[in-house]
Backbone as numpy.savetxt, mean C-alpha at the origin, in Angstrom:
# Nx Ny Nz CAx CAy CAz Cx Cy Cz
-27.57 -1.33 -9.75 -27.04 -0.14 -10.37 -25.80 0.33 -9.64
-24.83 0.82 -10.39 -23.61 1.35 -9.82 -23.85 2.77 -9.33
-23.51 3.01 -8.09 -23.77 4.32 -7.49 -22.58 5.24 -7.76
-22.84 6.43 -8.27 -21.81 7.41 -8.56 -21.46 8.19 -7.30
-20.15 8.48 -7.07 -19.80 9.30 -5.92 -20.36 10.71 -6.08
-20.81 11.30 -4.96 -21.40 12.62 -5.01 -20.40 13.66 -4.54
-20.58 14.87 -5.01 -19.73 15.97 -4.57 -18.54 16.19 -5.48
-17.76 17.16 -5.11 -16.58 17.52 -5.89 -15.45 16.53 -5.64
-14.74 16.11 -6.68 -13.65 15.17 -6.48 -12.47 15.82 -5.76
-11.67 15.01 -5.11 -10.50 15.48 -4.37 -9.48 16.04 -5.35
-8.91 17.20 -5.04 -7.91 17.80 -5.93 -6.49 17.48 -5.49
-6.26 17.28 -4.19 -4.93 16.93 -3.69 -4.78 15.42 -3.62
-3.59 14.90 -3.95 -3.40 13.45 -3.84 -3.41 13.02 -2.37
-3.85 11.80 -2.13 -3.93 11.26 -0.78 -2.58 10.65 -0.42
-1.98 11.10 0.69 -0.69 10.57 1.12 -0.89 9.32 1.96
0.09 8.43 1.91 0.04 7.21 2.71 0.39 7.52 4.16
-0.17 6.75 5.09 0.14 6.90 6.51 1.55 6.39 6.79
2.13 6.85 7.89 3.46 6.38 8.27 3.38 4.93 8.71
4.39 4.15 8.31 4.43 2.74 8.67 5.17 1.93 7.62
5.07 0.63 7.73 5.72 -0.29 6.82 4.66 -0.92 5.92
4.96 -1.06 4.63 3.96 -1.52 3.66 4.38 -2.81 2.96
3.39 -3.69 2.79 3.51 -4.92 2.01 2.52 -4.89 0.87
2.88 -5.54 -0.21 1.93 -5.75 -1.31 1.69 -7.25 -1.41
0.43 -7.66 -1.37 0.08 -9.08 -1.38 -0.77 -9.37 -2.61
-0.36 -10.41 -3.37 -1.10 -10.84 -4.56 -1.44 -12.31 -4.42
-2.60 -12.69 -4.96 -2.96 -14.09 -5.06 -2.26 -14.66 -6.29
-1.82 -15.90 -6.20 -1.14 -16.53 -7.33 -2.03 -16.51 -8.57
-1.52 -16.01 -9.68 -2.27 -15.96 -10.92 -3.16 -14.75 -11.07
-3.12 -13.82 -10.14 -3.97 -12.63 -10.19 -3.15 -11.39 -10.50
-3.77 -10.41 -11.15 -3.10 -9.15 -11.44 -3.33 -8.11 -10.36
-4.40 -8.23 -9.61 -4.71 -7.24 -8.58 -3.94 -7.54 -7.30
-3.71 -6.49 -6.52 -2.97 -6.65 -5.28 -3.60 -5.82 -4.17
-3.19 -6.11 -2.94 -3.66 -5.41 -1.76 -2.44 -4.90 -1.00
-2.50 -3.63 -0.58 -1.42 -3.08 0.23 -1.81 -3.18 1.70
-0.88 -3.65 2.52 -1.11 -3.78 3.95 -0.07 -2.94 4.68
-0.54 -2.17 5.70 0.35 -1.33 6.50 0.46 -1.89 7.90
1.68 -1.91 8.42 1.93 -2.30 9.81 2.78 -1.22 10.46
2.74 -1.15 11.80 3.44 -0.10 12.53 4.91 -0.40 12.82
5.29 -1.68 12.93 6.67 -2.00 13.31 7.24 -3.09 12.42
8.56 -3.27 12.50 9.22 -4.31 11.71 8.83 -5.70 12.21
8.60 -5.85 13.51 8.17 -7.15 14.04 6.82 -7.55 13.45
5.90 -6.60 13.38 4.58 -6.89 12.82 4.67 -7.21 11.33
5.57 -6.54 10.61 5.70 -6.78 9.17 6.29 -8.16 8.92
7.26 -8.58 9.75 7.84 -9.91 9.61 6.80 -10.99 9.92
5.94 -10.74 10.91 4.87 -11.67 11.23 3.89 -11.79 10.07
3.55 -10.66 9.43 2.63 -10.67 8.28 3.25 -11.39 7.09
4.55 -11.19 6.87 5.23 -11.89 5.77 5.16 -13.40 6.00
5.44 -13.83 7.23 5.36 -15.25 7.56 3.96 -15.81 7.41
2.96 -15.00 7.71 1.58 -15.44 7.63 1.13 -15.66 6.18
1.55 -14.78 5.27 1.05 -14.81 3.89 1.98 -15.51 2.89
3.25 -15.75 3.23 4.22 -16.21 2.23 3.91 -17.60 1.66
3.21 -18.45 2.40 2.92 -19.80 1.91 1.81 -19.84 0.86
0.85 -18.92 0.95 -0.30 -18.99 0.05 -0.39 -17.84 -0.94
0.39 -16.78 -0.75 0.29 -15.60 -1.61 1.68 -15.13 -2.04
1.71 -14.22 -3.00 2.96 -13.58 -3.41 3.09 -12.31 -2.58
4.18 -12.22 -1.80 4.38 -11.10 -0.88 5.55 -10.26 -1.36
5.33 -8.94 -1.46 6.37 -8.01 -1.89 6.48 -6.90 -0.85
7.67 -6.73 -0.26 7.89 -5.66 0.70 8.09 -4.35 -0.05
7.23 -3.35 0.21 7.31 -2.07 -0.50 8.24 -1.08 0.19
8.28 -1.09 1.53 9.18 -0.19 2.24 8.50 0.53 3.38
9.25 1.46 3.98 8.76 2.25 5.10 8.45 3.66 4.65
7.32 4.20 5.13 6.93 5.58 4.84 7.03 6.39 6.13
7.71 7.53 6.04 7.79 8.44 7.18 7.83 9.86 6.63
7.01 10.74 7.21 6.92 12.15 6.80 6.59 12.29 5.31
5.75 11.37 4.80 5.30 11.48 3.41 6.29 11.02 2.37
7.40 10.35 2.75 8.40 9.86 1.81 8.74 8.41 2.11
9.13 7.68 1.06 9.60 6.31 1.22 11.03 6.35 1.74
11.33 5.63 2.82 12.67 5.60 3.38 13.50 4.46 2.81
12.86 3.37 2.40 13.58 2.26 1.80 12.66 1.55 0.81
13.16 0.48 0.22 12.38 -0.23 -0.79 12.65 0.32 -2.18
11.87 -0.13 -3.16 12.12 0.27 -4.55 11.73 1.72 -4.84
10.89 2.33 -3.98 10.47 3.72 -4.17 11.25 4.70 -3.30
12.40 4.33 -2.82 13.18 5.14 -1.87 13.36 6.58 -2.37
13.04 7.54 -1.49 13.22 8.96 -1.79 12.03 9.62 -2.47
11.05 8.85 -2.96 9.90 9.42 -3.65 8.81 9.77 -2.66
7.88 10.64 -3.09 6.71 10.96 -2.26 5.81 9.74 -2.17
5.22 9.56 -1.00 4.34 8.42 -0.78 2.89 8.85 -0.97
2.35 8.64 -2.17 0.97 8.99 -2.46 0.26 7.77 -3.03
-1.05 7.73 -2.86 -1.84 6.65 -3.45 -1.98 6.87 -4.95
-1.96 5.79 -5.73 -2.20 5.95 -7.16 -3.62 6.44 -7.41
-3.80 7.21 -8.48 -5.10 7.80 -8.79 -6.06 6.73 -9.29
-7.23 6.67 -8.66 -8.28 5.75 -9.09 -9.57 6.53 -9.24
-10.58 5.90 -9.79 -11.85 6.58 -10.01 -12.69 6.74 -8.76
-12.35 6.06 -7.69 -13.19 6.05 -6.49 -12.55 6.72 -5.29
-11.45 7.43 -5.45 -10.77 8.04 -4.31 -11.38 9.38 -3.95
């Protein structure tokens, strides 16, 4: 049986932590995973680790709740709304 979350749902959107973000997809899949790293060296290492077997997309850097670079530059950094947040 699927367990329903208990309590009142969150009313404020959840902001992303500060750091650098990657989006990783398996070839032929629609779902993706976001990975956060603290430095550019760590992000380059992660790109090298996953680029041979997965589709890797650099999303950008988040600082003070905003995207500093990448395709979302200047926008607020919040998690997309899902049913389980």
